[in-house]
C-alpha positions in Angstrom: 195.6 -182.3 -79.9 194.0 -179.1 -78.6 195.2 -177.3 -81.7 193.2 -179.7 -83.9 190.2 -179.4 -81.6 190.2 -175.6 -81.9 190.3 -175.8 -85.7 187.4 -178.2 -85.8 185.3 -176.0 -83.5 186.1 -172.9 -85.5 185.1 -174.7 -88.8 181.9 -176.0 -87.2 181.1 -172.5 -85.9 181.6 -171.0 -89.4 179.4 -173.7 -91.0 176.7 -173.2 -88.5 176.7 -169.4 -88.9 176.6 -169.6 -92.7 173.7 -172.1 -92.5 171.8 -169.8 -90.3 172.5 -166.8 -92.6 171.4 -168.8 -95.6 168.0 -169.8 -94.1 167.4 -166.3 -92.7 168.2 -164.7 -96.1 165.9 -167.0 -98.0 163.0 -166.3 -95.7 163.7 -162.5 -95.7 163.8 -162.4 -99.5 160.6 -164.5 -99.9 158.8 -162.2 -97.5 159.9 -159.1 -99.4 158.9 -160.7 -102.7 155.4 -161.6 -101.3 155.0 -158.1 -100.0 155.9 -156.6 -103.4 153.5 -158.9 -105.2 150.7 -158.0 -102.8 151.4 -154.3 -103.4 151.4 -154.8 -107.2 148.1 -156.6 -107.0 146.5 -153.9 -104.9 147.8 -151.3 -107.4 146.0 -153.1 -110.2 142.7 -152.3 -108.4 143.3 -148.6 -109.3 142.6 -149.6 -112.9 139.2 -151.2 -112.2 135.9 -149.6 -111.4 132.2 -150.3 -112.0 129.0 -148.4 -112.2 125.6 -149.8 -111.3 122.4 -148.5 -112.8 119.0 -149.8 -113.7 118.8 -152.1 -110.6 115.6 -153.5 -109.2 114.4 -156.6 -107.4 111.4 -158.9 -107.3 110.7 -161.7 -104.8 113.2 -164.1 -106.5 115.8 -162.1 -108.4 118.0 -159.0 -108.3 118.5 -157.3 -111.7 121.4 -154.9 -112.4 123.1 -153.2 -115.3 126.9 -153.2 -114.5 129.3 -151.1 -116.6 133.1 -151.5 -116.4 134.2 -147.9 -116.4 138.0 -148.4 -116.3 141.0 -150.2 -117.9 141.0 -153.8 -116.8 138.5 -156.7 -117.3 136.3 -157.7 -114.4 136.3 -161.5 -114.2 133.9 -162.0 -111.2 131.6 -160.1 -109.0 131.3 -160.8 -105.3 127.9 -159.9 -103.9 126.9 -159.5 -100.3 123.1 -159.4 -99.7 121.6 -158.0 -96.5 117.8 -158.5 -96.2 115.2 -156.7 -94.2 116.0 -159.0 -91.1 119.8 -158.3 -91.3 120.5 -161.8 -92.6 123.7 -161.9 -94.8 124.3 -164.0 -97.8 127.3 -164.0 -100.1 127.5 -164.9 -103.8 130.2 -165.0 -106.5 129.1 -164.5 -110.1 131.2 -165.0 -113.2 130.9 -161.7 -115.1 133.8 -161.2 -117.6 133.0 -157.6 -118.3 135.6 -155.9 -120.6 136.4 -152.2 -120.2 133.6 -150.0 -121.4 131.1 -152.8 -121.7 127.8 -153.1 -119.9 126.3 -156.4 -118.7 122.7 -157.0 -117.6 123.0 -159.4 -114.6 120.2 -161.3 -112.9 121.0 -162.9 -109.6 118.8 -165.4 -107.7 118.0 -164.4 -104.2 115.4 -165.0 -101.4 113.2 -162.3 -99.8 113.5 -158.6 -100.0 116.9 -157.0 -99.9 117.7 -153.9 -97.9 121.3 -153.6 -99.1 123.7 -155.1 -101.7 127.5 -154.7 -101.9 129.1 -155.5 -105.3 132.9 -155.9 -105.4 134.9 -156.5 -108.6 137.3 -159.4 -108.8 140.1 -159.6 -111.4 142.3 -162.5 -112.4 146.1 -162.1 -112.7 148.4 -165.1 -113.3 145.6 -167.4 -112.2 145.3 -165.5 -108.9 142.1 -163.7 -107.8 142.5 -160.0 -106.9 139.6 -158.8 -104.9 139.2 -155.0 -105.0 137.2 -154.3 -101.9 138.0 -150.6 -102.1 136.3 -150.4 -105.5 133.0 -152.0 -104.3 129.7 -150.3 -104.7 126.8 -150.4 -102.2 123.2 -150.3 -103.2 120.5 -149.2 -100.7 116.8 -148.7 -101.1 116.5 -151.2 -103.9 113.1 -150.7 -105.6 110.8 -153.4 -106.8 110.7 -154.3 -110.5 
């Protein structure tokens, strides 16, 4: 009887150990896959950049000429406005600027802005890639 019990315990131990290894391996591989995907997305930001010129503001709008100066299409722009009283407002604008193209963009706003940060956003496999490192800041924005 004790011989059968030892075989049953040994088999249960092997099944338990293999189940643990299966779960651990799945989680490890998924984590590594997510990490590689994140690195690839960040590497795509090396192929996007923008140039802002001809920008000015009036009491209700901010006007900018935005040029895509690199290889990938910019799908959206994320804007962060900071006014004279340090109030912060964020906006997301659909842009769809192809490489080498220039778009004139007018954005509704309130008050006088002290600073604007413009960050390009790309779309890859229906996933937004926000390239914060490629953002451009504008200060001392003149009146139109």
